[in-house]
N, C-alpha and C positions, 0 to 999 in steps of 0.2 A: 506632607509628612504627618502622620497621625501621632497624637501625644500618647495615647494609651492603647495597649492591645491586651485584652484579658486572656490569661492562660487557662488551662483546664484543671488547675489545682483546686480541689474542693476546700472551702474555708468555712468557718463557723458562721451561722446566721447572725444578723445584727443583734446586739445584746446591750443591756444596760448594767452598769456597775456603780456602786457607791463607794467612793474612795474617802477614807477617813485617815488623816495624817496625825501621828502622835503629837506633833507640835501644834499648839494653839496659834502659832504665828502663821500657819497656812490654813486656808478654809477647807472644810469638808465639801466635796463636790460630787455631783452626779454626772457620769459620763455615759453617753450613748454612742456606741459604735454603729454608725448609720450604714456604712458600706465597708466591706473588707474583701479585697481581691488582689490577685497577682497580676501586675501589669508589666508590659515591656516598654521601657522608656530610655531615652538617651541621657547621658551625662553632658555631652557636648555634641554638636552636629557632626563632628569628625569621628565620633565613636559609634560603634554598632549598639543598637538597643540591648538592654539587659534586664532581667527580671527584678522587680521590687515588690514588696508587700506594701500596698497603699490602702490606708484607711481614712475615712472621713469621720471625725469625732465631733460630737456636740457636747461641749462642756457647759453645763448649766451654771448661771451666775447666782451665787448664794444671795437670797433675799431680794432678788430682782427678777423681772420678767425677761424671758429670752435666754439665749445661750451663745457661746462663741464657737465658730467653725474652726477646726484645727485639722490640717492635713498631716497625717502621720506617714512617714516613709522609712522603710528599713529593708534590709536584705530579707529574702524569703526565710520562713521559720527554720527550714532544714539547714540553711547556711549559717544562721545565727547559732543553732545548736552545735554545728560542727566546729564553730569558732569558740565555743565555750561561753556564749552569751554576748551581750552588746559591749562595745568598747566604752560606751557612755551615752549620755542623752544630750542632744543639742536642740535648743529652742530658738527659732528664727523670729525676729520682731521687726516688722516693716516700719517705714517712716510716715511722715506727714502726707496725707492725701493718697496713700498707697494701700496695697493689700498684699496677699500672698504672692502675686506675680512680680513683686520686687525681686524675688529670689528664683522663681521658676518660670521658664518658658518652654515651648515645644523643642526649641533648638539647643537650649543651654540651661542647666539647672544646678545651682550650688547645693540645694538639699539632696539631690540625687548623688552628687559627688561625695558629700559627707556620709550619706547612707551607704555608699559603696565601700567606704572604709570600715564599716562595721558598726556605725553609730545609729542609735534610734533617734530619728529627727522629727520635729514638730514645727509646722509652719502655720502661724495663727493669723486669722483675720481679726484685728482688734474690733471692739464694739463700734458699731456704725459703719463698718467697712465690709466689702465683699459679701461672702455668704453669711457672715454673722448678721448682717442687716437684712439681706434679701431672703434668706431661707430660715434663719433661726430667730428672727425678731429681737436681736440684741438692741438695747437702747442706744440713742445717740449720745455721744460724750459731751459734757459741758466744759471739761478741763482735762489736760493730760493726767491729772491725779487719778482719774478713774482707770486709766491703763495701768498705772503704777500700783495702786492700792487694791484693785479688784481683779482686773483681767489677768495680769501676769501671775500673781499668786495662785489664782484658780487653775490656770493652765499648767503651772509647775506642779501643783498638787496632783492633777490628773496624770501628768507625764511620769512622775516617779512611781505612781501606782501601776500604770500600764506597762512600764519598762521593767520594773523590779529593781532598778538602780537607785542608789541613794542620793545622787547629786546630779545637777544639770549645769550645762554651759549655756549662757545667754549670748546670742549673736544678734546685734542690733545695727540697723542702718539709719543714718540721719536722725530724725526724732526718736526712732527706735533705740538708738544708742543712748540718748538722754534717759529714756525709760529704763534701759538696762542699768545705767549708773545709779538711777534713783531707787530702783527696787532692790539693788544688790545688798544693802545693809539688812533689810528684812529677811531675805533668803539666806544670807550668811548667818544671821542670828538663829534661824531655824535649822541650820546645819545642812542645807541642801544645795549650796552654791559651789560648783567646781571651778568656775572661771567666768570672766566677762570678756568677750571679743566685740569690738565695735569697728564699723566700716563707714568712713565719711560721716562721722557721728557728731551730733551736737554736744558740746560741753560749754565752751564759750560760743557766742553766736552774734553775727552782725558786723564783722569787720569789713565785709563787702559794703561799700558806701551806698550803692543802689538799694540793696536789701535792707540796710539799716534805715534808710529814709522811709521805705515802705513800712517797716516795723514801727517807726516813730509815729506815723499816721495811725497805725493800728493801736498802738499803746495809748495815744490820746483818745481814740474812739472808745477804747475799753472803759474809760472813766465815765462814759454815759450809761454804763451797765446795760448793754443791749442783750436780747435773748441769746443765751449761750448755745442753745441747741438748734439755732437757725442753720440750715444746711446750705453749703456752697457746692453746686454741682460741677466740680472740676472735670469729672469724667465726660460730661456732655460738652463742656467747653473744649476739652481736648479733641474730641471727635470732630468738632465743627471748625475750630480755629488753629489747632496745632497739627493734627495728622495730615490735613490737606497740604500743608506747607513743609512737610518733613524734608523734602529735597533741599529746600533753601536753608532750613535749620541745620542740616548736616553738611553744609558747604563750609570749607575751611575758614572763609571770612567771618562766619558767624561765631567763631571762637572769641571774638572781641565783645560779644554781648554780655552784659553784666548779670544775666540770669539763666545761663545755659545749663541744661540738666545733664549733658554729657559732652565729652570732647569730640568735636566733629570727626567723622571718618573712623571711629573706633568700635562702632556697634553696627551689625548688619541690619539692613532695612526691615527684615521680617521680625527680628528680635525687638527692635525699636517699636514697630507698629503694635506688636502684641502687648508690650509694656504700656504704651500710651492708650490703647483701646481697652485692655483688660485690667491693667495694673494701676492706672491713675483713677482715683476714686473720689467720691464726695468727701467733704470735711465740714465740721461745724465751725461756726463763728467763734465759739468759746475756745476751742483748741487753737485756732488761728491767732486770736488776740492774746492768748497765754504765751505763745511763741514770740509774739511781738514784744510783750513785756519782758520776757527773758532776754531778748536781744538788747533792749534799751537799758535794762537794769544791770546787765552784765553777768547774771548767774541764773540758774534754773531753780525754781522753788515751787512749793505747794501753793494752792489757792489761799491758804490761811497764813502764808508767810514762812513756813518751815523751810529751812535751807537744805536742799537735797545734796548740794556739793559738800557741805560740812559733814553730813551723815556718811557720804561715800568715802570721805577721808578716814573714817574709822575702820574701813575694811582693809586690813593690812596684810592678811595672809592668803588672799585669793589672787591667782594670776590674772593679769589684764593684758590684752592684746589690742593695739590701736593702729588701724590702717587708714591711710588717707591718700588722696590724689593731689599732686602738686598744682594742677590747673583747675581744681574744683572751685568755681566761683560762688556756688550756693552755700557751701560749707567749706570755708577756706582752710588750708593747712594750719594757719595760725589759730583758727577756732578749735580745730580738732586737737592740736598739740597741747592745749591747755589741760587736757586730761592727764597728760604726762607730768606736767608741772605741779598739778594739784593733788594727784593721787599719792597716797601714802603706802601703797602696796609695796611689798618687798620684791615683787616680780612683775615688772612692767616692760612690755615690748612695744616699740614704736617703729613703724615702717611707713616711709613716704615714697610713693611711686612717681617717678619722674620720666623724662624722655630717655633715660638710660635703660628703661624697661620697655623694650619694644620699639623704640625710636619715635614715640609720639607722646602727646600729653595724656593726662588721666583726670577725669572729671568725677561727677557725682554718681551717675548710674553705671557708667561703663566699668567702674572699679569692681562691680559685681557681675554684670552681664556682657561686658565688652568682649570682642573677639579674642583679645590677649589675656583676659582675666583668668582663664583656666591655666595659662602658662606661667603667670607671674604672681597673681594675687591669691588664688586658691591654695597653692602650695604653702604659702605662709601660714594660712589657717591650719592646713594639714600638719605642718611641722610643729606648730604650737600645741595642737591637740595631742599629737603623739608624745610631746614632751611631758604633758601632765597626765599621760595615760596610766602611769603607775598609781597615781592617786585613785583613779577610777577602778583599777583592778583591786585595790584594797577596799574600796567602797562596795564592790559587788557582794562582799560578805554581809553588808547591811541591806536588807530589803524591807520595804513597807508593803503591808497588805491591807485591803479594805476590811471593814468590820463585817460586811456581808455583800453578796452579789445577787443579782436577779437576772 
């Protein structure tokens, strides 16, 4: 099965734009549209391919070398025009040691699903990950602060200019959920946040005893102040030590393992292999040790001690959707549910997926890419997006334009 099939629709040549946001809370960024094409792709393996506009964007990092790779996906321009514009903008944020393939595989793609609903979607490779590292020279991160304070604001600034919409929804998985919670106050203050949706996301962390012990070791090691940009090649370890034993890891008996990334038997072999081979990425020691400290100290915070949880509690009028799997051992339901208890938003939706949904357990990765995710999980996101659609329709009247384009 081929992932992309280019259609014959002519599109503009690659171009560069300079997006300047009226609010000083978001950075001015340079965006290069590196490729722009109509492709035929699937939403799910059981669906026929359909056309999407796919663009590869390079979002330059202000005052830093290199840029972020962002895959933009939407309906073809003529369909968007017929619908009267986009329903809204959705930014997907992957988790620890992952990249854009958290969300998208050849057989199943959540960004394609959301784009098919009329949204303008953006799937980012955070700094040090995926094409941001390999093709655009983005720096390696020393701490998750750099995702929160630099990467996401830059991509949001680019997305609101590219789409012409005034606000974005953040959708974060695992560590990407913590990044979403942490950056929400800044985006809210800038007036560009429509909602926050998290899937198997870090809020509390470390109630799994095995994971907590690993984090305790990491937290103690962090006190020695090792080099934060030291890279851990998890993608190479995966190909050598995980992918060859995929059959054993997917056996029902392996559900007892304290570090399983999915509930056995819930994700097809080809989807798992693509995620492990393409989606598991390298990660820095600094980010790893920061997560360890978060787990042991019981809350996520900036390197300088600023409390991200306290700041998130000030965001009261932004809808929040929290989805979790009952059998997730990496990020337990107890960890994820803390976002419900600590949030002060007037609109919080909590969904826990159990054996009542499909007759099987739900883990950390399968809640996005599992065989039954399109049947049970994705519709929850669709319903929630539809419910706040009125706000986006009002926001369409507000558009941001760059100072100049080249």
